[in-house]
C-alpha positions as CSV (number, residue, x, y, z in Angstrom):
1,M,0.0,-0.2,0.2
2,R,1.0,3.5,-0.6
3,N,1.9,6.2,1.8
4,H,-0.1,9.1,0.7
5,H,-3.6,9.6,-1.6
6,G,-5.2,13.2,-2.6
7,G,-1.5,14.8,-0.7
8,R,-1.8,13.4,2.6
9,Q,0.3,11.3,4.5
10,V,-1.0,7.7,4.8
11,L,-0.3,5.3,7.9
12,R,-1.9,2.6,7.4
13,L,-5.2,0.9,6.0
14,E,-8.5,-0.7,7.5
15,Y,-9.7,-3.5,5.4
16,S,-13.5,-4.9,6.0
17,A,-15.9,-7.1,4.3
18,Y,-18.9,-9.6,4.7
19,A,-16.4,-12.6,3.6
20,P,-19.2,-15.1,2.1
21,M,-20.3,-12.0,-0.2
22,V,-16.6,-11.5,-1.2
23,E,-16.2,-15.5,-1.4
24,A,-18.7,-15.7,-3.7
25,E,-18.1,-13.1,-6.0
26,C,-14.2,-13.7,-6.2
27,A,-15.5,-17.1,-7.4
28,R,-17.5,-15.9,-10.2
29,I,-14.4,-13.4,-11.1
30,A,-12.7,-16.7,-10.9
31,A,-14.6,-18.4,-13.1
32,E,-15.3,-16.1,-15.9
33,A,-11.7,-15.2,-16.5
34,E,-11.3,-18.7,-16.7
35,A,-14.0,-19.4,-19.3
36,R,-12.9,-16.6,-21.4
37,W,-8.9,-16.6,-21.2
38,E,-6.9,-20.8,-20.6
39,V,-5.6,-19.6,-17.1
40,A,-5.8,-21.1,-14.1
41,I,-7.0,-18.3,-11.2
42,A,-6.3,-16.8,-7.9
43,L,-6.8,-14.0,-5.5
44,Q,-7.1,-12.8,-2.6
45,H,-8.0,-9.9,-1.0
46,R,-6.8,-9.0,3.3
47,V,-8.6,-7.9,5.7
48,G,-8.2,-5.5,8.8
49,M,-5.5,-3.2,9.3
50,L,-2.8,-2.9,7.1
51,E,1.1,-0.7,7.6
52,I,2.6,0.7,4.7
53,G,4.4,-1.4,2.2
54,D,1.8,-4.2,3.3
55,A,0.2,-5.8,-0.2
56,A,-3.7,-5.5,-0.2
57,V,-4.4,-7.7,-2.8
58,A,-2.8,-11.1,-4.6
59,V,-3.6,-12.1,-8.3
60,V,-2.3,-15.0,-9.7
61,A,-2.9,-16.4,-13.6
62,A,-1.6,-19.4,-14.6
63,S,-1.0,-20.3,-18.3
64,A,0.6,-21.9,-21.3
65,H,0.6,-18.1,-22.8
66,R,2.0,-15.1,-20.9
67,D,-0.3,-12.5,-23.0
68,E,-3.6,-14.7,-22.1
69,A,-2.5,-14.9,-18.3
70,F,-1.8,-11.2,-18.5
71,L,-5.1,-10.3,-19.7
72,A,-6.8,-12.2,-17.6
73,C,-5.3,-11.1,-14.3
74,R,-5.5,-7.2,-15.4
75,H,-9.1,-8.6,-16.1
76,V,-9.7,-10.2,-12.9
77,I,-8.2,-7.1,-10.5
78,E,-10.2,-4.0,-11.7
79,E,-13.5,-6.8,-11.9
80,L,-13.1,-7.1,-7.9
81,K,-11.9,-3.4,-7.9
82,R,-15.7,-3.0,-9.1
83,R,-17.7,-5.5,-8.3
84,V,-16.1,-7.1,-4.5
85,P,-17.8,-5.5,-1.7
86,I,-14.5,-4.9,0.1
87,W,-14.5,-1.8,2.4
88,K,-11.6,0.5,3.0
89,R,-10.8,2.8,5.5
90,E,-7.6,5.2,5.4
91,V,-6.2,6.2,8.9
92,F,-4.3,9.6,8.0
93,A,-1.1,11.6,9.7
94,D,-3.5,14.7,10.8
95,G,-5.6,12.3,12.6
96,T,-9.0,11.9,10.4
97,L,-10.0,8.3,9.5
98,E,-11.8,8.8,5.7
99,W,-14.0,5.5,4.0
100,V,-12.1,5.9,0.8
101,G,-15.2,6.0,-1.9
102,S,-17.6,7.0,0.2
103,G,-16.8,11.0,0.3
104,A,-17.4,10.4,4.7
105,A,-14.8,11.5,6.3
106,R,-14.4,11.0,10.3
107,Q,-11.9,13.5,13.0
108,R,-9.9,10.8,15.4
109,G,-11.7,11.0,18.9
110,S,-15.0,11.7,17.1
111,E,-17.0,9.0,19.6
112,E,-19.9,7.9,17.2
113,G,-17.5,7.6,14.4
114,E,-15.2,5.7,16.6
115,E,-17.5,3.9,18.2
116,L,-19.3,2.9,14.7
117,A,-15.7,1.7,13.7
118,R,-15.6,-0.8,16.6
119,Q,-18.4,-2.4,15.9
120,G,-17.2,-2.7,12.4
121,A,-19.6,-0.1,10.6
122,T,-19.2,1.2,7.0
123,P,-20.2,3.7,4.9
124,N,-21.5,1.2,2.9
125,S,-22.0,-1.4,5.3
126,W,-24.4,-4.6,3.7
127,R,-26.7,-6.4,6.3
128,A,-28.1,-9.8,6.1
129,P,-32.0,-9.7,6.4
């Protein structure tokens, strides 16, 4: 992970997800790539706290032909970013926390925001019926 975003210093990232939905969507994306190209796909996205320099996602595409492997790998990472419900919260050096893509920023020390974060809430939380 990078140590900056939008001109601000990032200290760490925190990813959260609803695992059953993530696993199902990742399996669909891998199957789509394997049907489109002659490849075998593996992918994994980390959740929890990541420090500067940590890898957040790994995509592996094995193929007899490197062009197909690279095309499939690019497809998988782009679809993962577009479709998989994994939420990212950035922790900035100035003390602010921000859910990426939500436009929602909270000041560190905000009791309500911190309590919601401790409970695992995200701006786009999905709750099972």
